[in-house]
Short mmCIF file of the C-alpha atoms (twelve columns), coordinates in Angstrom:
data_MODEL
# 
_entry.id   MODEL 
# 
loop_
_atom_site.group_PDB 
_atom_site.id 
_atom_site.type_symbol 
_atom_site.label_atom_id 
_atom_site.label_alt_id 
_atom_site.label_comp_id 
_atom_site.label_asym_id 
_atom_site.label_seq_id 
_atom_site.Cartn_x 
_atom_site.Cartn_y 
_atom_site.Cartn_z 
_atom_site.pdbx_PDB_model_num 
ATOM 1   C CA . UNK A 1   8.815   5.883   -18.545 1 
ATOM 2   C CA . UNK A 2   5.066   4.945   -18.728 1 
ATOM 3   C CA . UNK A 3   6.036   3.048   -21.989 1 
ATOM 4   C CA . UNK A 4   8.261   0.867   -20.376 1 
ATOM 5   C CA . UNK A 5   6.459   0.403   -17.117 1 
ATOM 6   C CA . UNK A 6   3.477   -0.998  -19.531 1 
ATOM 7   C CA . UNK A 7   5.010   -4.322  -20.047 1 
ATOM 8   C CA . UNK A 8   6.132   -4.421  -16.144 1 
ATOM 9   C CA . UNK A 9   2.247   -3.790  -15.188 1 
ATOM 10  C CA . UNK A 10  1.129   -6.357  -17.600 1 
ATOM 11  C CA . UNK A 11  3.639   -9.013  -16.111 1 
ATOM 12  C CA . UNK A 12  2.615   -8.576  -12.598 1 
ATOM 13  C CA . UNK A 13  -1.053  -8.853  -13.508 1 
ATOM 14  C CA . UNK A 14  -0.516  -12.345 -15.210 1 
ATOM 15  C CA . UNK A 15  1.602   -13.425 -12.504 1 
ATOM 16  C CA . UNK A 16  -0.141  -16.450 -10.940 1 
ATOM 17  C CA . UNK A 17  0.155   -17.455 -7.788  1 
ATOM 18  C CA . UNK A 18  1.696   -20.772 -6.719  1 
ATOM 19  C CA . UNK A 19  -0.694  -23.922 -6.694  1 
ATOM 20  C CA . UNK A 20  0.123   -25.148 -3.369  1 
ATOM 21  C CA . UNK A 21  -2.630  -23.199 -0.828  1 
ATOM 22  C CA . UNK A 22  -0.096  -22.250 2.109   1 
ATOM 23  C CA . UNK A 23  3.086   -21.314 -0.556  1 
ATOM 24  C CA . UNK A 24  0.133   -19.095 -2.001  1 
ATOM 25  C CA . UNK A 25  -0.843  -17.601 0.918   1 
ATOM 26  C CA . UNK A 26  2.585   -16.634 2.081   1 
ATOM 27  C CA . UNK A 27  3.028   -15.191 -1.377  1 
ATOM 28  C CA . UNK A 28  0.055   -13.246 -1.676  1 
ATOM 29  C CA . UNK A 29  0.968   -11.639 1.873   1 
ATOM 30  C CA . UNK A 30  4.496   -10.718 0.362   1 
ATOM 31  C CA . UNK A 31  2.835   -9.397  -2.592  1 
ATOM 32  C CA . UNK A 32  0.088   -7.235  -0.926  1 
ATOM 33  C CA . UNK A 33  3.152   -5.987  1.960   1 
ATOM 34  C CA . UNK A 34  5.278   -4.859  -0.396  1 
ATOM 35  C CA . UNK A 35  7.993   -7.944  0.354   1 
ATOM 36  C CA . UNK A 36  8.457   -8.898  -3.288  1 
ATOM 37  C CA . UNK A 37  9.866   -5.858  -5.142  1 
ATOM 38  C CA . UNK A 38  8.452   -5.314  -8.774  1 
ATOM 39  C CA . UNK A 39  11.116  -2.220  -8.704  1 
ATOM 40  C CA . UNK A 40  9.728   0.869   -9.628  1 
ATOM 41  C CA . UNK A 41  6.243   -0.537  -11.052 1 
ATOM 42  C CA . UNK A 42  4.753   0.551   -7.853  1 
ATOM 43  C CA . UNK A 43  5.848   3.951   -7.833  1 
ATOM 44  C CA . UNK A 44  4.150   5.096   -11.178 1 
ATOM 45  C CA . UNK A 45  0.503   6.324   -10.372 1 
ATOM 46  C CA . UNK A 46  -1.017  3.339   -12.569 1 
ATOM 47  C CA . UNK A 47  1.117   0.753   -10.618 1 
ATOM 48  C CA . UNK A 48  -0.190  2.439   -6.811  1 
ATOM 49  C CA . UNK A 49  -3.832  1.930   -8.677  1 
ATOM 50  C CA . UNK A 50  -2.936  -1.521  -8.805  1 
ATOM 51  C CA . UNK A 51  -1.458  -1.799  -5.533  1 
ATOM 52  C CA . UNK A 52  -3.898  -0.049  -3.828  1 
ATOM 53  C CA . UNK A 53  -6.862  -2.515  -5.328  1 
ATOM 54  C CA . UNK A 54  -4.856  -5.368  -4.234  1 
ATOM 55  C CA . UNK A 55  -5.125  -4.173  -0.987  1 
ATOM 56  C CA . UNK A 56  -8.704  -3.127  -0.931  1 
ATOM 57  C CA . UNK A 57  -9.286  -6.758  -1.830  1 
ATOM 58  C CA . UNK A 58  -7.613  -8.109  1.137   1 
ATOM 59  C CA . UNK A 59  -9.512  -6.076  3.386   1 
ATOM 60  C CA . UNK A 60  -12.514 -7.529  1.761   1 
ATOM 61  C CA . UNK A 61  -10.988 -10.708 2.684   1 
ATOM 62  C CA . UNK A 62  -10.022 -10.062 6.011   1 
ATOM 63  C CA . UNK A 63  -13.384 -8.921  6.257   1 
ATOM 64  C CA . UNK A 64  -15.336 -11.971 6.148   1 
ATOM 65  C CA . UNK A 65  -12.645 -13.942 8.142   1 
ATOM 66  C CA . UNK A 66  -15.188 -16.709 9.150   1 
ATOM 67  C CA . UNK A 67  -14.648 -17.501 5.593   1 
ATOM 68  C CA . UNK A 68  -11.249 -19.216 4.532   1 
ATOM 69  C CA . UNK A 69  -9.890  -17.850 0.645   1 
ATOM 70  C CA . UNK A 70  -7.672  -20.003 -1.064  1 
ATOM 71  C CA . UNK A 71  -4.891  -17.867 -3.004  1 
ATOM 72  C CA . UNK A 72  -3.599  -20.811 -4.755  1 
ATOM 73  C CA . UNK A 73  -3.055  -20.627 -8.729  1 
ATOM 74  C CA . UNK A 74  -4.985  -16.961 -8.754  1 
ATOM 75  C CA . UNK A 75  -3.431  -14.197 -10.752 1 
ATOM 76  C CA . UNK A 76  -2.609  -11.060 -9.369  1 
ATOM 77  C CA . UNK A 77  -4.867  -9.792  -12.447 1 
ATOM 78  C CA . UNK A 78  -7.738  -11.451 -11.406 1 
ATOM 79  C CA . UNK A 79  -7.735  -10.341 -7.483  1 
ATOM 80  C CA . UNK A 80  -7.028  -6.536  -9.234  1 
ATOM 81  C CA . UNK A 81  -9.894  -7.404  -10.978 1 
ATOM 82  C CA . UNK A 82  -12.093 -8.724  -8.134  1 
ATOM 83  C CA . UNK A 83  -11.008 -5.752  -5.494  1 
ATOM 84  C CA . UNK A 84  -11.920 -2.694  -7.981  1 
ATOM 85  C CA . UNK A 85  -15.100 -4.662  -8.907  1 
ATOM 86  C CA . UNK A 86  -16.106 -4.438  -4.824  1 
ATOM 87  C CA . UNK A 87  -14.905 -0.770  -4.975  1 
ATOM 88  C CA . UNK A 88  -16.817 0.581   -7.562  1 
ATOM 89  C CA . UNK A 89  -19.464 -1.831  -7.048  1 
ATOM 90  C CA . UNK A 90  -19.969 -1.581  -11.022 1 
ATOM 91  C CA . UNK A 91  -18.344 -4.072  -13.854 1 
ATOM 92  C CA . UNK A 92  -18.222 -0.939  -16.159 1 
ATOM 93  C CA . UNK A 93  -16.175 1.690   -14.035 1 
ATOM 94  C CA . UNK A 94  -14.035 -2.070  -13.393 1 
ATOM 95  C CA . UNK A 95  -13.747 -2.940  -16.621 1 
ATOM 96  C CA . UNK A 96  -12.988 0.903   -17.527 1 
ATOM 97  C CA . UNK A 97  -10.384 1.002   -14.884 1 
ATOM 98  C CA . UNK A 98  -8.495  -2.249  -15.684 1 
ATOM 99  C CA . UNK A 99  -8.266  -1.233  -19.293 1 
ATOM 100 C CA . UNK A 100 -6.938  1.887   -18.404 1 
ATOM 101 C CA . UNK A 101 -4.285  0.576   -15.854 1 
ATOM 102 C CA . UNK A 102 -3.235  -1.781  -17.538 1 
# 
């Protein structure tokens, strides 16, 4: 099953969010809240890590509520990478995790 999920995780990571800022924000919230279903991917341990760091990225955005964040044309993989980087505060650890998960 793990070999089957790897391509799905990569497909999710390279997914681009919409260009329109309102549509992009809506799409982002659907992803973080789990409204957009990616099937069994987020049930896999590596898929769970992807989801957890996306949620962490979201929490960091909300902490800086005075600043507005534009999600348009962002990729899920970049948001995952940014969330992991903020969590670990180490580029090396983030790169290691990124290649382990994806």
